[in-house]
C-alpha positions in Angstrom: -21.4 -87.7 -85.2 -22.0 -87.2 -81.5 -24.5 -84.5 -80.4 -23.5 -82.7 -77.3 -26.6 -81.6 -75.4 -26.6 -77.9 -74.7 -28.3 -76.7 -71.5 -30.5 -73.8 -72.4 -30.6 -70.7 -70.2 -33.7 -71.7 -68.2 -36.1 -69.6 -66.2 -37.3 -71.8 -63.4 -38.4 -71.7 -59.8 -41.6 -71.6 -57.8 -42.4 -68.0 -58.8 -42.0 -66.5 -62.3 -41.9 -62.8 -62.9 -45.4 -62.2 -64.3 -44.0 -59.9 -67.0 -41.4 -62.4 -68.2 -44.2 -65.1 -68.2 -46.5 -62.8 -70.3 -43.6 -62.0 -72.7 -42.9 -65.7 -73.2 -46.6 -66.4 -73.9 -46.6 -63.5 -76.3 -44.7 -65.7 -78.8 -47.9 -67.6 -79.3 -50.0 -65.9 -82.0 -53.7 -65.8 -81.2 -56.9 -64.3 -82.6 -58.7 -61.4 -80.9 -62.3 -61.6 -79.8 -64.9 -59.4 -78.2 -67.0 -61.3 -75.7 -70.4 -59.5 -75.7 -73.7 -59.6 -73.9 -76.7 -57.5 -73.1 -78.3 -56.7 -69.8 -80.8 -54.2 -68.5 -78.4 -51.3 -69.0 -77.7 -52.2 -72.7 -74.9 -54.0 -74.6 -71.7 -55.0 -72.7 -68.4 -56.5 -73.8 -64.7 -56.8 -73.4 -61.6 -57.7 -75.5 -60.5 -61.3 -75.1 -57.4 -63.0 -76.5 -57.8 -66.4 -74.8 -60.6 -68.1 -76.8 -60.6 -71.6 -78.1 -62.8 -74.6 -79.1 -63.4 -77.3 -76.5 -65.7 -79.9 -78.0 -67.8 -80.5 -81.1 -70.3 -82.9 -79.4 -71.7 -81.0 -77.7 -70.5 -77.8 -79.3 -68.4 -76.0 -76.6 -66.0 -73.1 -76.7 -64.0 -71.4 -73.9 -62.4 -68.1 -72.9 -60.5 -66.9 -69.9 -61.1 -63.5 -68.2 -59.4 -61.8 -65.3 -61.1 -62.4 -61.9 -61.1 -58.6 -61.4 -63.0 -57.8 -64.6 -65.8 -55.4 -64.0 -67.7 -56.5 -67.2 -67.6 -60.2 -66.9 -69.8 -60.4 -63.8 -72.5 -58.6 -65.8 -72.2 -61.1 -68.6 -72.3 -64.0 -66.1 -75.5 -62.6 -64.6 -77.2 -63.0 -68.0 -76.1 -66.6 -68.4 -75.2 -66.1 -72.1 -72.7 -64.4 -74.3 -71.6 -64.0 -77.9 -68.0 -64.4 -79.2 -67.1 -61.9 -82.0 -63.9 -63.0 -83.7 -62.3 -59.8 -85.1 -61.3 -59.3 -88.7 -57.9 -58.1 -89.7 -59.0 -54.5 -90.0 -60.7 -54.2 -86.5 -57.8 -53.4 -84.2 -59.5 -50.1 -83.2 -62.5 -52.2 -82.1 -60.2 -54.3 -80.0 -58.6 -51.3 -78.4 -62.0 -49.7 -77.8 -63.3 -52.7 -75.9 -60.0 -53.1 -73.9 -60.5 -49.7 -72.2 -62.1 -49.2 -68.9 -64.5 -46.4 -68.0 -65.5 -45.5 -71.6 -68.5 -46.2 -73.7 -67.2 -49.3 -75.5 -70.2 -49.4 -77.9 -69.8 -45.7 -79.1 -69.8 -45.9 -82.9 -70.1 -49.7 -83.1 -72.7 -51.1 -85.4 -74.2 -54.4 -84.1 -77.2 -56.7 -84.5 -78.7 -59.0 -82.0 -78.5 -62.8 -82.1 -81.7 -64.8 -81.6 -80.9 -64.7 -77.9 -80.3 -60.9 -78.0 -76.5 -60.9 -77.7 -74.7 -58.2 -79.7 -72.9 -59.3 -82.9 -70.4 -56.6 -84.1 -70.7 -55.7 -87.8 -68.0 -57.0 -90.1 -66.4 -59.5 -87.7 -64.7 -62.6 -89.1 -67.3 -64.9 -87.4 -69.5 -65.1 -84.4 -70.9 -67.6 -82.0 -73.8 -67.2 -79.6 -73.5 -69.3 -76.4 -75.0 -70.1 -73.0 -72.6 -70.3 -70.1 -72.2 -74.1 -69.6 -69.5 -74.0 -66.8 -67.0 -71.7 -65.1 -63.9 -72.6 -63.2 -61.6 -70.3 -61.2 -57.9 -70.7 -62.2 -55.4 -68.4 -60.5 -56.2 -64.9 -61.4 -58.6 -65.9 -64.2 -62.0 -67.5 -64.7 -62.2 -70.2 -67.4 -65.7 -69.9 -68.9 -67.1 -72.7 -71.1 -70.0 -71.9 -73.4 -72.4 -74.1 -75.2 -72.9 -72.8 -78.8 -76.5 -72.3 -79.8 -76.1 -70.2 -82.9 -73.3 -69.2 -85.2 -72.5 -67.0 -88.2 -73.5 -68.4 -91.6 -70.8 -69.4 -94.0 -71.6 -66.3 -96.1 -70.3 -64.2 -93.2 -66.8 -65.7 -93.3 -65.1 -63.4 -95.9 -62.2 -61.7 -94.0 -58.9 -62.7 -92.5 -58.4 -62.7 -88.7 -56.8 -60.0 -86.5 -53.9 -61.6 -84.7 -51.9 -60.7 -81.6 -48.3 -61.7 -81.6 -45.3 -60.4 -79.5 -47.4 -57.6 -78.1 -48.6 -56.2 -81.4 -51.6 -56.6 -83.7 -50.7 -58.7 -86.8 -52.2 -59.9 -90.0 -51.6 -63.2 -91.7 -49.6 -61.4 -94.4 -47.3 -60.0 -91.6 -46.5 -63.5 -90.4 -45.8 -64.7 -93.9 -43.3 -61.8 -94.2 -41.7 -62.6 -90.9 -41.3 -66.3 -91.9 -40.0 -65.5 -95.4 
């Protein structure tokens, strides 16, 4: 048997259409987080889909945020943040923190970490961090945080809220799509 290589219909060139690029990346399922902090005006936060672990020794995590974010500069100024990983039933929380010009904390129950950062009630898990490094990358900042505190094992009861192909999903949805 001889395999004849097929040439896929490639999208290439020095400049991709940003919408096509985002649509392509949308095929990668990811969790949804709220990056939170607190400053002299009160709790602050924003929805963030680009969160991942970096290292276990030392314990480092990272997220990316648009360079034109109006909330991240306030978080940066404090030098610390919390990562709230949303549970499967918290899509309204994600939407609320994604909006600009509204009270993102209206109706949101939270408790402070030892460092004072807000932890949203009923999240899947949380991490409290100091900003360890920041790098500019295109239209985003890549922020690396050193973890100082994290949710206890008893906190981890739910399933994650996922984002896939432009929609919120649950693990059971992905099982149905695969089956």
